[in-house]
C-alpha positions as CSV (number, residue, x, y, z in Angstrom):
1,X,67.8,16.6,-94.6
2,X,70.4,19.4,-95.6
3,X,71.2,20.0,-92.0
4,X,72.0,16.0,-91.7
5,X,73.9,16.4,-94.7
6,X,76.2,18.9,-93.9
7,X,77.2,17.4,-90.7
8,X,78.3,13.9,-92.4
9,X,80.1,15.9,-95.0
10,X,81.7,18.4,-92.1
11,X,82.7,15.2,-89.8
12,X,84.3,13.7,-93.4
13,X,86.5,16.9,-93.9
14,X,87.0,16.7,-90.0
15,X,88.4,13.3,-90.8
16,X,90.4,14.1,-94.1
17,X,92.2,17.1,-92.2
18,X,95.6,15.5,-92.2
19,X,95.8,13.7,-95.3
20,X,98.1,16.0,-97.7
21,X,95.9,17.5,-100.7
22,X,97.8,15.5,-103.3
23,X,97.6,12.3,-101.9
24,X,94.6,10.1,-103.1
25,X,92.3,9.3,-100.1
26,X,92.6,5.5,-101.3
27,X,96.1,5.6,-100.6
28,X,95.7,7.1,-97.1
29,X,93.4,4.5,-96.2
30,X,95.6,1.8,-97.0
31,X,98.8,3.8,-95.3
32,X,96.7,4.1,-92.2
33,X,95.6,0.2,-92.4
34,X,99.2,-0.9,-92.6
35,X,100.1,1.0,-89.9
36,X,98.2,-1.4,-88.0
37,X,98.2,-4.3,-89.4
38,X,99.8,-7.4,-87.2
39,X,103.1,-8.1,-87.3
40,X,104.7,-11.2,-88.9
41,X,103.7,-13.1,-92.1
42,X,101.0,-12.7,-94.2
43,X,99.7,-16.1,-94.1
44,X,100.4,-16.5,-90.1
45,X,98.2,-13.9,-89.5
46,X,95.0,-15.5,-91.9
47,X,95.9,-18.8,-89.9
48,X,96.1,-16.9,-86.5
49,X,92.7,-15.0,-87.3
50,X,90.5,-18.1,-88.9
51,X,91.4,-20.1,-85.7
52,X,90.1,-17.4,-83.8
53,X,86.7,-17.7,-85.3
54,X,87.4,-21.6,-84.9
55,X,87.7,-22.9,-88.2
56,X,89.9,-26.1,-89.1
57,X,92.8,-25.0,-91.0
58,X,95.8,-26.8,-93.0
59,X,98.5,-25.5,-94.9
60,X,99.2,-27.7,-97.4
61,X,101.3,-28.0,-100.9
62,X,99.5,-28.6,-104.4
63,X,100.5,-31.9,-104.7
64,X,99.3,-32.6,-101.3
65,X,95.9,-31.1,-102.1
66,X,94.0,-34.2,-103.1
67,X,95.1,-36.3,-100.4
68,X,94.2,-33.8,-97.8
69,X,90.8,-32.7,-99.3
70,X,89.8,-37.1,-99.4
71,X,90.9,-36.6,-95.9
72,X,89.3,-33.8,-94.6
73,X,85.9,-35.0,-96.4
74,X,86.3,-38.6,-94.6
75,X,86.8,-37.2,-91.4
76,X,83.6,-35.3,-91.7
77,X,81.8,-38.2,-92.9
78,X,80.8,-36.4,-96.2
79,X,79.8,-39.2,-98.6
80,X,77.4,-36.4,-100.9
81,X,79.5,-33.4,-101.7
82,X,78.0,-30.7,-103.3
83,X,80.8,-28.8,-105.9
84,X,80.6,-25.8,-108.2
85,X,80.9,-26.7,-111.4
86,X,84.0,-25.2,-111.8
87,X,85.9,-26.6,-109.0
88,X,89.5,-28.2,-111.0
89,X,89.0,-31.8,-110.7
90,X,92.2,-32.9,-110.0
91,X,91.4,-31.5,-106.5
92,X,89.0,-35.0,-106.2
93,X,91.9,-37.4,-107.5
94,X,92.0,-39.3,-103.9
95,X,88.0,-38.3,-103.5
96,X,86.1,-41.5,-102.7
97,X,82.6,-39.5,-102.0
98,X,80.2,-39.0,-104.7
99,X,79.8,-35.3,-106.1
100,X,76.9,-33.4,-106.6
101,X,77.5,-30.9,-108.9
102,X,76.2,-27.3,-109.0
103,X,75.7,-26.0,-113.3
104,X,74.6,-22.6,-113.8
105,X,72.2,-24.9,-116.2
106,X,71.3,-27.1,-113.7
107,X,71.5,-25.5,-110.0
108,X,70.5,-27.7,-107.2
109,X,67.5,-27.3,-105.5
110,X,67.2,-26.3,-101.7
111,X,66.1,-30.2,-100.8
112,X,69.2,-31.3,-102.8
113,X,71.9,-28.9,-101.3
114,X,70.2,-30.0,-97.8
115,X,70.9,-33.6,-98.5
116,X,74.9,-32.9,-98.8
117,X,77.4,-33.2,-96.6
118,X,79.0,-30.7,-97.4
119,X,80.3,-28.6,-100.3
120,X,83.8,-28.0,-101.6
121,X,85.3,-25.0,-103.1
122,X,87.7,-22.3,-103.9
123,X,87.3,-18.1,-103.3
124,X,88.4,-15.3,-104.5
125,X,90.5,-13.5,-102.3
126,X,91.4,-13.7,-98.3
127,X,92.0,-11.1,-95.9
128,X,95.0,-11.9,-93.4
129,X,94.0,-9.0,-90.9
130,X,90.0,-9.8,-90.3
131,X,90.2,-13.5,-90.9
132,X,87.8,-13.0,-93.9
133,X,87.4,-15.5,-97.1
134,X,85.7,-13.8,-99.8
135,X,83.6,-15.6,-102.6
136,X,82.5,-13.9,-105.4
137,X,80.7,-16.9,-107.5
138,X,83.1,-17.9,-109.5
139,X,83.7,-20.8,-111.6
140,X,85.3,-22.7,-108.7
141,X,82.8,-21.2,-105.7
142,X,79.5,-21.2,-107.1
143,X,75.9,-19.3,-106.6
144,X,75.9,-18.2,-103.0
145,X,73.3,-21.4,-101.8
146,X,75.4,-23.7,-102.4
147,X,78.2,-22.5,-99.5
148,X,74.6,-21.6,-97.5
149,X,72.8,-24.5,-97.0
150,X,75.6,-27.3,-96.6
151,X,76.5,-28.1,-92.8
152,X,80.1,-27.9,-93.9
153,X,82.1,-26.1,-96.0
154,X,85.6,-26.7,-96.9
155,X,87.5,-23.7,-99.1
156,X,90.3,-24.2,-101.0
157,X,92.4,-21.0,-100.8
158,X,95.7,-20.8,-102.4
159,X,98.5,-18.6,-100.8
160,X,98.6,-15.9,-103.7
161,X,95.1,-15.0,-103.1
162,X,95.7,-13.9,-99.6
163,X,96.3,-9.9,-98.9
164,X,97.0,-8.1,-95.7
165,X,94.4,-6.2,-95.4
166,X,90.2,-4.9,-96.5
167,X,91.4,-2.2,-99.0
168,X,93.8,-4.1,-101.2
169,X,90.8,-7.1,-101.3
170,X,88.0,-4.4,-102.3
171,X,90.3,-3.2,-104.8
172,X,90.5,-6.9,-106.2
173,X,87.1,-7.6,-106.1
174,X,84.1,-6.9,-108.5
175,X,81.6,-4.4,-107.1
176,X,78.8,-5.8,-109.7
177,X,79.0,-9.5,-108.8
178,X,77.4,-11.3,-105.7
179,X,80.3,-11.0,-102.8
180,X,79.7,-13.0,-100.3
181,X,82.0,-12.4,-97.1
182,X,83.2,-15.4,-94.5
183,X,84.6,-14.8,-91.5
184,X,84.7,-18.3,-89.8
185,X,81.3,-21.1,-89.7
186,X,78.1,-19.4,-89.4
187,X,77.1,-17.8,-86.0
188,X,75.0,-15.8,-84.1
189,X,74.5,-14.8,-80.1
190,X,70.4,-14.3,-78.7
191,X,70.1,-11.7,-76.2
192,X,71.7,-13.5,-73.2
193,X,74.5,-13.4,-75.5
194,X,74.8,-17.2,-76.0
195,X,76.9,-18.1,-79.4
196,X,74.2,-20.5,-81.3
197,X,76.6,-22.0,-84.6
198,X,75.0,-23.2,-87.9
199,X,71.4,-20.9,-88.1
200,X,72.3,-19.1,-91.6
201,X,75.3,-21.2,-92.5
202,X,77.7,-24.2,-92.3
203,X,78.2,-24.9,-88.6
204,X,82.3,-26.2,-89.9
205,X,84.6,-24.5,-92.0
206,X,87.7,-26.1,-92.8
207,X,90.2,-24.2,-94.8
208,X,92.9,-25.7,-96.9
209,X,95.8,-23.3,-97.8
210,X,97.6,-24.1,-100.7
211,X,101.0,-22.6,-100.3
212,X,103.4,-21.7,-103.2
213,X,105.9,-23.8,-104.2
214,X,109.6,-22.5,-102.8
């Protein structure tokens, strides 16, 4: 056991050999990550990655958001929609679908969630470089089951929640919270590498990016 430990530590020391002694490792990691960052505005990178993962993506203004949420739900035939208790009421100003609220004191059962046509949530942070959306069970995101059972997930991401890379995202997140990292719709592959969607989560992920007012 001690031999394995020493080998691991030796590899770590070797990997950090070119890091200045007075530079914190965290800063060094961020510097290296930034060096490999794709060119272009951060939001452009996020949209590109999400589309590559077969997510549906649209940029909207804050004023357009209620109408776009309503249009997205109607487009997917979502008549019963699960929503965490903390989702802003104004998001649904134009929505005709019935909202089924999941609250900490009155959580929806698995059967009730399965009977919903979709779920609408916010997010904690989004990572442009990896096209990843992170949920941390905040008031507008709810518990993990809420976004895993329904077949359609509509997620609202504010532009100010988008960061370039994983190190920046990790620094903003509380490690003691239940974190869910989402990179596109649920998908897996069998032994012959045939892609199968919806096995352990929604088959459709739609993201509305709310751009900051200029």
